[in-house]
Backbone bond lengths (Angstrom), bond angles and torsions (degrees), N, CA, C in turn:
res aa  C-N    CA-C-N  psi(-1)  N-CA   C-N-CA  omega(-1)  CA-C   N-CA-C  phi
1 M - - - 1.556 - - 1.496 108.61 -
2 T 1.259 113.23 144.69 1.568 118.69 176.21 1.542 104.11 -128.36
3 N 1.352 113.02 135.34 1.501 119.98 174.45 1.488 112.45 -153.68
4 F 1.448 112.82 177.92 1.475 116.44 179.77 1.506 105.39 -96.66
5 I 1.198 118.62 145.85 1.643 123.39 173.93 1.469 106.61 -142.09
6 P 1.399 118.48 142.11 1.439 121.08 166.39 1.594 108.85 -62.17
7 I 1.279 114.29 150.64 1.423 119.06 178.95 1.613 116.07 -122.70
8 F 1.218 120.40 146.65 1.410 127.87 -171.62 1.599 103.76 -134.60
9 P 1.415 118.10 71.33 1.465 121.59 -176.84 1.621 111.57 -53.73
10 L 1.283 116.27 134.86 1.460 118.66 176.31 1.490 111.76 -142.43
11 N 1.321 114.99 153.99 1.473 116.75 179.06 1.555 107.21 -89.48
12 V 1.358 112.24 65.31 1.401 122.33 173.93 1.638 113.57 -149.72
13 V 1.262 113.86 165.52 1.428 112.96 171.61 1.533 106.31 -117.15
14 V 1.378 112.94 127.69 1.560 119.30 176.46 1.405 108.00 -108.10
15 Y 1.400 110.75 139.00 1.457 117.03 175.55 1.461 112.79 -110.64
16 P 1.365 117.70 153.66 1.491 116.89 177.55 1.507 110.84 -56.19
17 D 1.338 114.78 147.48 1.443 124.28 -176.72 1.509 113.22 71.22
18 E 1.210 123.14 2.15 1.504 124.81 -175.68 1.451 105.06 -90.98
19 Q 1.426 113.85 143.68 1.442 120.25 175.08 1.615 106.43 -95.96
20 L 1.301 109.70 131.50 1.514 114.71 179.66 1.507 106.57 -127.85
21 N 1.354 112.47 123.33 1.541 122.08 -179.25 1.597 105.82 -93.44
22 L 1.340 114.97 126.01 1.492 120.57 -176.20 1.528 110.03 -120.26
23 H 1.349 117.23 133.23 1.419 119.73 166.97 1.505 105.86 -104.05
24 V 1.352 116.55 109.74 1.367 127.83 -170.44 1.547 111.06 -100.74
25 F 1.352 116.76 114.39 1.466 123.05 179.86 1.449 120.29 -121.93
26 E 1.285 117.85 -20.93 1.536 122.29 179.89 1.464 109.62 -77.99
27 P 1.465 113.28 130.93 1.447 114.87 179.83 1.526 119.37 -46.34
28 R 1.367 115.55 -38.44 1.456 115.72 -179.45 1.496 111.79 -66.41
29 Y 1.327 117.71 -33.76 1.442 117.73 -175.34 1.489 111.89 -83.35
30 K 1.411 116.15 -22.20 1.313 123.59 176.55 1.633 105.77 -65.71
31 Q 1.194 111.90 -45.84 1.535 119.53 179.93 1.501 109.04 -61.94
32 L 1.304 115.07 -44.94 1.462 120.55 -179.55 1.536 107.42 -57.70
33 I 1.354 120.56 -51.56 1.389 119.72 -171.73 1.551 112.00 -74.77
34 Q 1.316 120.38 -25.44 1.379 128.21 171.30 1.545 108.93 -59.76
35 E 1.197 114.44 -54.47 1.556 125.11 -176.83 1.611 106.70 -65.11
36 A 1.312 117.73 -45.10 1.500 116.45 -175.96 1.463 106.61 -72.16
37 T 1.253 125.13 -27.48 1.488 120.43 179.67 1.626 109.48 -78.31
38 A 1.350 112.55 -39.96 1.476 113.65 -176.41 1.466 111.90 -74.95
39 E 1.226 119.40 -30.46 1.465 125.38 175.32 1.575 117.30 -95.77
40 K 1.281 116.82 4.95 1.380 125.77 -177.96 1.618 110.71 47.00
41 R 1.254 116.51 45.46 1.475 124.55 -174.54 1.592 109.53 -105.82
42 A 1.138 116.44 145.55 1.443 123.14 179.32 1.613 106.13 -90.45
43 F 1.372 117.00 159.02 1.405 118.64 175.84 1.546 109.04 -142.30
44 G 1.244 121.39 173.49 1.503 122.46 -170.01 1.502 109.41 -111.71
45 I 1.354 111.02 140.28 1.556 118.48 170.61 1.528 103.01 -115.98
46 P 1.385 112.20 100.12 1.560 115.75 169.49 1.517 104.25 -87.31
47 S 1.309 109.03 150.31 1.359 124.46 -173.01 1.509 106.40 -79.82
48 V 1.412 113.56 138.95 1.446 118.14 171.07 1.444 113.62 -116.71
49 L 1.417 117.59 125.68 1.455 122.46 -179.51 1.544 100.86 -122.98
50 Q 1.470 112.21 135.89 1.391 118.47 171.66 1.464 111.99 49.61
51 K 1.377 112.38 39.59 1.396 120.75 173.75 1.539 116.48 73.47
52 N 1.276 117.77 7.68 1.448 127.42 -174.10 1.523 100.43 -107.54
53 V 1.373 115.09 134.54 1.445 122.51 165.45 1.507 110.46 -84.12
54 L 1.307 119.04 120.19 1.449 128.11 -167.07 1.553 106.56 -89.55
55 E 1.278 116.55 166.20 1.597 122.43 -171.60 1.604 105.20 -80.03
56 Y 1.273 119.66 -21.23 1.554 115.43 -174.54 1.484 108.17 -113.80
57 G 1.450 109.60 150.21 1.479 113.12 -179.19 1.513 99.00 -168.61
58 T 1.389 112.38 -176.24 1.417 121.05 -178.92 1.516 114.27 -121.42
59 L 1.334 110.16 136.73 1.539 117.20 175.90 1.626 109.06 -75.85
60 V 1.176 115.46 128.81 1.499 120.46 -175.71 1.557 106.98 -122.95
61 E 1.296 115.64 159.95 1.447 128.34 171.04 1.425 112.56 -123.59
62 V 1.328 116.57 147.57 1.504 120.63 175.15 1.587 107.39 -79.90
63 V 1.367 106.66 122.21 1.525 111.34 175.16 1.533 110.16 -82.71
64 R 1.445 113.36 -51.13 1.460 112.05 170.22 1.598 105.08 -167.02
65 I 1.316 111.24 161.91 1.501 119.77 177.41 1.540 103.79 -95.55
66 D 1.374 116.20 118.93 1.466 121.00 -173.92 1.524 112.18 -81.15
67 K 1.413 113.65 -29.50 1.419 119.47 -172.79 1.460 109.74 -167.36
68 I 1.411 115.04 136.67 1.406 125.32 174.07 1.490 107.87 -118.68
69 Y 1.259 114.50 121.10 1.539 120.80 -178.02 1.532 113.14 -86.20
70 D 1.303 115.89 161.84 1.490 120.18 179.84 1.464 110.49 -53.94
71 S 1.372 117.62 -28.48 1.591 117.58 -175.39 1.541 105.14 -86.92
72 G 1.220 117.01 1.89 1.610 113.94 179.10 1.613 111.72 93.22
73 E 1.435 111.42 -8.12 1.548 110.36 177.44 1.453 109.73 -72.23
74 M 1.331 112.06 155.41 1.492 118.91 -170.05 1.496 111.39 -128.14
75 D 1.368 119.49 146.16 1.494 124.22 166.56 1.561 103.92 -102.03
76 V 1.331 120.78 114.37 1.362 122.58 -177.85 1.581 116.36 -118.57
77 V 1.167 120.28 139.75 1.410 125.17 175.69 1.447 109.70 -104.71
78 T 1.313 121.49 124.26 1.494 128.65 178.46 1.434 110.38 -123.77
79 K 1.384 115.44 163.50 1.439 121.13 173.23 1.522 112.03 -135.72
80 G 1.376 117.40 138.00 1.447 121.85 178.70 1.454 114.26 -68.84
81 L 1.283 115.80 149.16 1.538 121.25 -175.66 1.476 109.33 -119.91
82 Q 1.379 115.07 -62.41 1.430 116.16 -179.09 1.507 110.50 -160.47
83 V 1.313 116.43 159.36 1.449 125.71 -175.28 1.543 110.95 -78.28
84 F 1.198 114.12 135.88 1.604 117.42 177.39 1.620 110.88 -124.25
85 R 1.356 117.96 166.12 1.305 115.94 173.26 1.561 103.54 -132.02
86 I 1.343 117.13 131.77 1.444 128.15 179.76 1.631 108.98 -68.98
87 L 1.341 108.15 124.78 1.501 113.72 176.42 1.508 108.59 -101.38
88 E 1.333 112.31 -31.67 1.602 117.70 177.30 1.501 108.47 -158.44
89 T 1.342 113.12 136.25 1.446 113.30 176.08 1.541 109.88 -96.07
90 I 1.207 120.46 141.20 1.445 129.66 176.28 1.489 109.78 -104.03
91 R 1.270 118.66 97.09 1.486 116.66 -171.36 1.494 112.76 -75.73
92 Q 1.260 120.79 -31.12 1.431 129.10 178.27 1.376 113.29 -116.95
93 V 1.332 122.21 103.27 1.415 132.80 176.07 1.562 109.88 -90.72
94 P 1.284 121.34 123.41 1.509 119.55 -175.53 1.525 110.50 -58.26
95 D 1.346 112.91 130.45 1.431 117.10 176.68 1.475 114.30 77.71
96 K 1.203 123.48 0.33 1.484 127.98 -170.83 1.640 105.74 -120.69
97 L 1.449 107.58 148.20 1.475 111.98 175.55 1.637 108.46 -88.14
98 Y 1.283 115.60 -24.89 1.394 122.24 -177.59 1.453 118.51 -92.19
99 S 1.438 114.04 164.21 1.504 116.53 -175.75 1.477 105.25 -88.67
100 G 1.384 114.16 -179.27 1.533 119.73 170.14 1.538 105.00 -151.61
101 A 1.407 108.09 -173.41 1.450 112.78 -174.60 1.547 105.18 -156.64
102 I 1.385 109.10 149.89 1.558 114.07 167.29 1.435 102.04 -95.61
103 V 1.419 113.99 127.32 1.383 118.31 -175.60 1.690 110.63 -134.43
104 N 1.425 112.01 160.78 1.455 109.26 167.16 1.584 107.20 -127.25
105 Y 1.156 117.47 -178.48 1.516 126.22 -172.27 1.498 115.05 -122.76
106 P 1.330 121.62 87.65 1.508 125.31 -176.99 1.582 105.37 -49.60
107 A 1.277 111.05 146.79 1.403 120.42 176.87 1.528 105.23 -69.39
108 N 1.436 113.52 140.06 1.457 117.20 -177.45 1.536 114.56 -127.08
109 D 1.260 116.20 111.32 1.585 126.35 -173.37 1.519 106.41 -78.94
110 M 1.215 120.82 110.88 1.483 125.51 177.89 1.406 113.11 -96.32
111 K 1.431 118.60 4.07 1.468 118.12 -179.98 1.534 108.45 -65.22
112 T 1.427 117.19 137.87 1.376 120.18 -174.53 1.496 111.69 -127.92
113 N 1.373 119.43 173.93 1.384 125.47 168.04 1.498 112.44 -119.12
114 E 1.415 117.20 120.27 1.451 123.45 -165.06 1.402 113.29 -60.87
115 R 1.307 116.16 -38.88 1.488 123.52 -179.89 1.545 107.41 -62.32
116 L 1.336 117.54 -54.49 1.469 120.06 -175.19 1.593 107.19 -62.52
117 R 1.245 119.13 -47.01 1.435 122.13 175.16 1.424 119.55 -46.22
118 L 1.412 112.81 -49.05 1.524 125.36 178.16 1.487 112.65 -65.05
119 E 1.430 112.88 -38.13 1.379 121.58 177.62 1.600 109.68 -60.67
120 V 1.241 116.67 -46.37 1.400 122.21 -177.61 1.528 110.98 -66.95
121 V 1.373 113.68 -44.27 1.479 116.54 174.36 1.503 116.14 -51.96
122 D 1.408 112.80 -40.47 1.507 122.26 -178.52 1.490 105.81 -70.03
123 Q 1.227 118.55 -39.32 1.590 119.73 -179.03 1.538 106.09 -69.80
124 V 1.249 125.55 -38.36 1.433 121.57 178.30 1.566 110.58 -65.09
125 K 1.259 116.27 -43.21 1.400 119.69 177.53 1.547 112.65 -66.15
126 A 1.293 118.76 -35.65 1.498 122.16 172.16 1.609 109.34 -63.06
127 L 1.237 119.20 -42.22 1.474 124.26 172.25 1.554 110.09 -54.89
128 H 1.222 116.86 -52.30 1.471 122.64 -177.43 1.478 108.03 -65.22
129 G 1.307 127.58 -32.97 1.409 126.99 174.97 1.463 110.21 -69.85
130 L 1.242 120.68 -38.59 1.470 122.07 -179.94 1.585 108.58 -65.84
131 L 1.335 111.45 -38.62 1.491 112.83 -173.82 1.472 107.67 -86.04
132 R 1.250 122.73 -1.83 1.393 127.68 -174.12 1.473 115.68 53.32
133 V 1.280 114.95 51.34 1.511 121.25 -178.45 1.554 105.24 -123.65
134 E 1.341 111.83 149.69 1.518 115.66 176.02 1.604 109.18 -109.24
135 K 1.201 114.84 128.23 1.483 122.72 177.74 1.472 108.03 -122.16
136 K 1.323 118.02 121.66 1.434 122.39 173.85 1.581 109.71 -104.70
137 F 1.239 119.66 118.34 1.501 121.85 176.34 1.467 110.60 -84.00
138 T 1.186 120.83 149.63 1.450 129.73 -178.69 1.525 110.87 -78.72
139 K 1.328 114.77 -12.04 1.465 123.19 -178.07 1.482 109.78 -118.31
140 A 1.345 115.04 159.76 1.328 123.85 171.97 1.472 112.32 -65.48
141 D 1.404 126.21 159.21 1.405 119.85 177.90 1.482 111.44 -67.40
142 A 1.273 123.21 -29.03 1.461 122.63 176.49 1.490 116.22 -64.19
143 D 1.306 111.47 -21.27 1.540 113.79 -176.74 1.643 115.65 -105.82
144 L 1.321 113.43 2.41 1.492 121.83 178.53 1.553 106.88 -72.24
145 S 1.414 104.49 136.25 1.494 113.00 174.72 1.551 111.30 -115.59
146 A 1.323 121.24 170.89 1.436 118.19 176.83 1.486 115.75 -57.06
147 Y 1.319 116.16 -29.31 1.447 117.44 174.39 1.486 113.08 -66.87
148 D 1.286 118.50 -34.16 1.341 122.28 -179.51 1.599 112.71 -71.91
149 L 1.389 114.53 -26.76 1.407 121.17 -175.93 1.508 112.27 -94.13
150 A 1.221 119.71 -20.13 1.464 129.68 -166.98 1.589 111.49 -52.59
151 H 1.279 113.78 -53.94 1.420 123.29 -171.30 1.592 104.02 -72.21
152 H 1.217 124.65 -19.77 1.449 129.77 -173.47 1.564 111.55 -98.12
153 S 1.327 115.41 8.19 1.421 117.74 -169.15 1.529 114.24 -110.63
154 G 1.299 118.17 3.26 1.450 124.28 173.77 1.599 109.79 85.63
155 L 1.309 118.97 13.42 1.454 121.17 173.38 1.458 115.30 -61.74
156 S 1.459 116.83 144.40 1.380 117.09 164.15 1.491 116.19 -71.12
157 L 1.315 120.10 170.26 1.502 120.63 178.59 1.495 109.69 -62.14
158 D 1.418 119.80 -34.69 1.399 118.43 -178.69 1.583 107.63 -72.83
159 E 1.259 115.51 -36.76 1.551 114.98 176.48 1.564 113.66 -62.00
160 E 1.435 110.77 -42.64 1.488 116.78 176.50 1.527 110.41 -57.52
161 Y 1.292 117.93 -35.88 1.505 119.60 -178.01 1.457 107.33 -74.53
162 E 1.350 120.58 -37.11 1.443 119.71 176.80 1.567 113.72 -60.75
163 L 1.245 113.93 -36.98 1.461 117.75 -179.71 1.517 109.45 -70.83
164 L 1.402 116.78 -32.58 1.452 126.59 -179.31 1.544 108.89 -52.41
165 H 1.319 117.26 -43.08 1.431 115.52 -174.76 1.634 109.99 -110.01
166 L 1.314 109.82 40.52 1.535 117.92 161.70 1.436 104.16 -104.14
167 F 1.442 123.82 126.86 1.316 122.70 -163.41 1.663 107.93 -120.45
168 H 1.332 110.90 29.30 1.499 116.21 173.16 1.556 105.28 -133.23
169 E 1.259 127.08 127.33 1.418 129.12 -178.69 1.526 111.54 -58.24
170 M 1.228 115.46 -33.27 1.540 120.97 177.74 1.577 109.58 -69.43
171 Q 1.300 116.12 -37.47 1.508 117.34 175.31 1.552 105.33 -62.95
172 R 1.336 113.82 -53.94 1.563 114.38 -177.47 1.452 114.68 -52.55
173 L 1.395 117.41 -45.21 1.432 117.92 178.66 1.582 116.83 -63.07
174 E 1.336 110.64 -36.78 1.506 119.05 177.59 1.488 107.58 -66.05
175 Y 1.308 121.64 -34.76 1.501 125.64 -175.43 1.509 103.91 -71.07
176 L 1.419 119.82 -42.25 1.472 117.05 -177.88 1.533 107.27 -76.93
177 K 1.129 121.96 -31.55 1.470 123.92 176.74 1.471 110.25 -58.88
178 R 1.349 119.06 -48.39 1.478 122.11 -176.32 1.556 106.99 -69.82
179 H 1.245 119.18 -38.77 1.518 120.54 174.79 1.491 111.49 -62.65
180 L 1.322 120.74 -42.50 1.444 117.58 -173.05 1.545 109.71 -77.48
181 Y 1.299 121.41 -32.44 1.496 122.86 175.19 1.421 111.54 -64.89
182 K 1.362 117.92 -24.86 1.449 121.87 178.76 1.532 107.14 -84.05
183 V 1.243 120.66 -42.09 1.531 125.88 -171.99 1.654 106.83 -75.41
184 L 1.321 113.34 -48.39 1.522 114.03 -168.65 1.521 111.75 -53.19
185 P 1.379 120.55 -50.17 1.523 117.14 -177.71 1.629 110.92 -57.58
186 V 1.260 118.68 -34.99 1.408 121.58 -176.18 1.512 108.83 -70.14
187 M 1.256 114.73 -44.08 1.530 119.82 176.81 1.509 113.16 -60.49
188 A 1.423 114.76 -42.59 1.457 119.23 178.24 1.501 111.46 -63.02
189 E 1.401 113.77 -41.02 1.478 118.07 178.85 1.575 110.65 -61.29
190 M 1.411 113.17 -45.48 1.471 120.68 -178.94 1.605 108.44 -60.68
191 E 1.331 115.61 -33.17 1.485 116.67 -179.95 1.552 109.62 -70.94
192 K 1.317 117.45 -40.96 1.417 123.22 -179.64 1.655 108.80 -64.17
193 L 1.333 113.52 -41.24 1.425 117.94 177.09 1.528 112.32 -67.51
194 K 1.246 120.68 -35.79 1.498 123.68 170.33 1.524 113.55 -60.37
195 E 1.358 114.94 -42.35 1.484 115.34 174.61 1.512 115.11 -67.31
196 R 1.276 117.39 -31.93 1.494 117.88 177.44 1.396 110.30 -70.17
197 V 1.428 118.09 -41.14 1.529 122.61 178.71 1.586 107.55 -59.77
198 Q 1.229 113.93 -41.38 1.529 116.94 -178.24 1.480 114.65 -65.83
199 L 1.334 115.51 -32.50 1.360 120.97 -177.02 1.527 108.97 -77.74
200 N 1.232 123.34 -26.52 1.499 128.53 -177.71 1.494 109.72 -57.85
201 G 1.366 117.35 121.99 1.479 121.27 178.76 1.573 109.20 97.38
202 H 1.210 120.99 -12.47 1.413 126.16 -179.84 1.599 114.28 -88.29
203 F 1.261 124.83 146.16 1.380 125.33 176.55 1.493 110.71 -71.54
204 R 1.286 120.11 122.94 1.493 126.66 175.64 1.386 114.66 -115.83
205 K 1.321 117.37 144.04 1.396 123.00 173.33 1.562 109.92 -86.01
206 L 1.354 114.62 108.68 1.516 120.48 179.69 1.414 114.46 -103.61
207 S 1.335 115.45 159.78 1.493 118.45 -179.21 1.433 100.28 -141.62
208 I 1.393 109.20 145.63 1.517 120.27 175.87 1.544 113.35 -96.34
209 D 1.372 114.56 -2.07 1.466 121.77 -179.02 1.556 106.49 -64.71
């Protein structure tokens, strides 16, 4: 399917089923949110990297407007729906302050391998353990997808974008697995180094046996 959507470019990567909270203050995007809410219409968030609007993004819907300030600024809760690819950007939309795009929606194969998926979940939890951070997912482990795990895996923004335009769940899980197998040994070694640094200068019981 190909259609026109309003776009709200941001320096983030949004994944399907992700909740994204926005503070909207620019007049063009206040207009976009007001119309999307009134017309129950989705809009697109294409990723921006190094000030360039890239060709892939995610269609999102407004879940609710949490707050409208006296200035007209808004706190908005949105949810990711599906990944799109920009075919043409429409910079000037008649009677609108915001831009739009002609997009299509690449087929997305969600077929997974349970063993691989659980392996990646375990790796993500191991990373969080090394970092001493607590992350609580809103889904059970058995329901977590690569999209659910990506933002919690220590990816850079560029890497998150690379994962966005992988259209097979198995590819996405393999991508995360390779990344985590590369990162985890480095983090473990840094943790050992931190322990050695902390010991320096302290009295220690040593043995020559």
